[in-house]
C-alpha positions as CSV (number, residue, x, y, z in Angstrom):
1,X,6.8,-4.5,-0.9
2,X,5.0,-5.3,1.3
3,X,6.3,-2.7,4.7
4,X,7.5,0.4,4.8
5,X,9.1,2.2,7.5
6,X,6.8,5.1,9.5
7,X,8.3,7.4,12.0
8,X,5.8,8.7,14.3
9,X,6.3,11.4,16.7
10,X,4.2,11.8,19.5
11,X,1.7,15.0,19.2
12,X,2.7,14.3,23.3
13,X,5.8,13.2,24.6
14,X,7.1,14.2,21.2
15,X,8.6,10.4,21.7
16,X,10.4,8.9,18.3
17,X,10.0,5.7,16.8
18,X,9.3,4.3,14.1
19,X,7.8,0.9,13.5
20,X,7.0,-1.7,10.5
21,X,3.9,-1.3,8.9
22,X,2.8,-3.0,6.0
23,X,1.8,-2.0,2.7
24,X,-0.2,-4.6,0.7
25,X,-2.7,-6.9,2.2
26,X,-3.9,-10.2,1.0
27,X,-7.2,-11.1,3.0
28,X,-7.6,-14.6,1.6
29,X,-3.9,-15.4,2.5
30,X,-3.6,-12.9,5.9
31,X,-7.1,-12.7,7.6
32,X,-4.8,-11.7,10.8
33,X,-4.5,-8.6,8.7
34,X,-7.8,-8.5,7.6
35,X,-8.8,-8.4,10.8
36,X,-6.4,-5.7,12.4
37,X,-8.3,-3.7,9.6
38,X,-11.7,-4.6,11.0
39,X,-10.9,-3.6,14.7
40,X,-9.4,-0.6,13.5
41,X,-5.5,-1.6,14.9
42,X,-3.5,-1.5,11.7
43,X,-3.4,2.0,11.2
44,X,-3.1,3.4,15.2
45,X,0.4,2.9,17.6
46,X,0.3,3.3,21.2
47,X,3.4,5.9,21.9
48,X,5.8,3.3,24.9
49,X,6.5,6.9,26.7
50,X,3.2,8.1,27.8
51,X,0.7,6.2,26.0
52,X,-1.0,8.1,24.3
53,X,-2.9,6.7,21.1
54,X,-1.6,8.1,16.9
55,X,-3.5,7.4,14.3
56,X,-1.3,7.9,10.7
57,X,-2.0,7.0,6.9
58,X,0.0,5.9,4.2
59,X,-0.2,4.1,1.0
60,X,-1.7,1.7,1.5
61,X,-3.7,-2.0,-0.5
62,X,-6.1,-4.7,0.5
63,X,-6.8,-7.4,-2.1
64,X,-9.6,-9.8,-2.1
65,X,-9.1,-12.3,-4.9
66,X,-12.0,-14.2,-3.8
67,X,-14.2,-11.0,-5.0
68,X,-12.3,-9.5,-6.9
69,X,-11.5,-6.7,-4.8
70,X,-8.8,-3.9,-4.5
71,X,-8.9,-0.9,-2.3
72,X,-6.7,1.4,-2.3
73,X,-6.2,4.2,0.5
74,X,-3.9,7.5,-0.6
75,X,-2.5,5.6,-3.8
76,X,-0.8,7.9,-6.0
77,X,-2.3,8.2,-9.8
78,X,0.1,6.3,-11.4
79,X,-0.5,3.5,-8.6
80,X,-3.8,3.9,-9.7
81,X,-3.8,3.0,-13.3
82,X,-1.0,-0.1,-12.6
83,X,-3.5,-1.6,-10.9
84,X,-6.5,-0.8,-13.7
85,X,-4.0,-1.9,-15.9
86,X,-2.7,-5.6,-13.7
87,X,-5.8,-6.3,-13.0
88,X,-8.6,-6.0,-14.9
89,X,-11.4,-8.0,-13.8
90,X,-10.9,-6.2,-10.1
91,X,-12.8,-3.7,-8.7
92,X,-11.0,-0.4,-7.9
93,X,-12.1,1.4,-4.6
94,X,-10.4,4.2,-3.7
95,X,-10.2,5.4,-0.1
96,X,-9.3,8.5,2.1
97,X,-8.6,7.3,5.0
98,X,-8.6,4.1,8.1
99,X,-12.6,4.9,8.4
100,X,-13.3,4.3,5.4
101,X,-11.3,1.7,4.7
102,X,-12.4,-0.5,7.9
103,X,-15.9,0.3,6.9
104,X,-15.3,-1.2,3.5
105,X,-13.6,-4.1,4.6
106,X,-17.3,-4.4,6.6
107,X,-19.1,-4.4,3.6
108,X,-17.5,-7.0,1.0
109,X,-16.8,-9.3,4.4
110,X,-20.8,-9.7,4.1
111,X,-20.5,-9.5,0.0
112,X,-22.5,-6.5,-0.5
113,X,-21.5,-4.1,-3.1
114,X,-19.5,-1.5,-1.9
115,X,-20.5,1.1,-4.8
116,X,-24.4,-0.1,-4.1
117,X,-23.6,1.0,0.1
118,X,-22.2,3.8,-1.0
119,X,-25.0,5.0,-3.0
120,X,-27.2,4.1,-0.7
121,X,-25.4,5.9,2.0
122,X,-25.7,9.7,-0.4
123,X,-29.3,8.6,-0.4
124,X,-29.7,8.7,2.9
125,X,-28.0,12.3,3.4
126,X,-29.3,13.8,1.1
127,X,-32.8,12.9,2.2
128,X,-32.7,14.3,5.9
129,X,-30.3,17.3,6.5
130,X,-30.2,16.7,9.9
131,X,-27.6,13.0,8.7
132,X,-24.7,14.2,8.7
133,X,-22.9,11.0,7.9
134,X,-24.1,7.5,7.6
135,X,-21.2,4.2,9.0
136,X,-22.1,0.8,7.7
137,X,-21.7,-1.4,10.8
138,X,-23.0,-4.3,9.9
139,X,-25.3,-6.4,7.9
140,X,-28.3,-8.7,9.5
141,X,-28.6,-11.7,7.0
142,X,-31.8,-12.9,9.5
143,X,-33.8,-10.1,8.9
144,X,-32.3,-8.5,5.9
145,X,-31.1,-5.5,8.0
146,X,-27.9,-3.2,7.0
């Protein structure tokens, strides 16, 4: 199953609606969906009544076969186990929310390693107590800077 029907209730006007949302994206076959992740619109909905932007989350899998990478969000333990068995040559990276998903897709789009960037972010936070969060934006290849 590649889609689910998500019930959305506007917290502002209480308008109820249902939208079809993707549960699986293959980056090579569906570049337009990859772009929605990068733009931050994949898990956002605008209420047709009051125009409030509503963020939502559900189980989701991003698959980049070229890089042998799976990025899962809000996955059940049995799904994680099955994915590891079905794709033993692929790296499985778990994220908690659409913001982390977007960052992970951006990192892999720049052909950088998720685990290395995650370690680097943790080291930066550990070195400076005033830093609460580090967000990856992009990689400048010309100047070799993150």
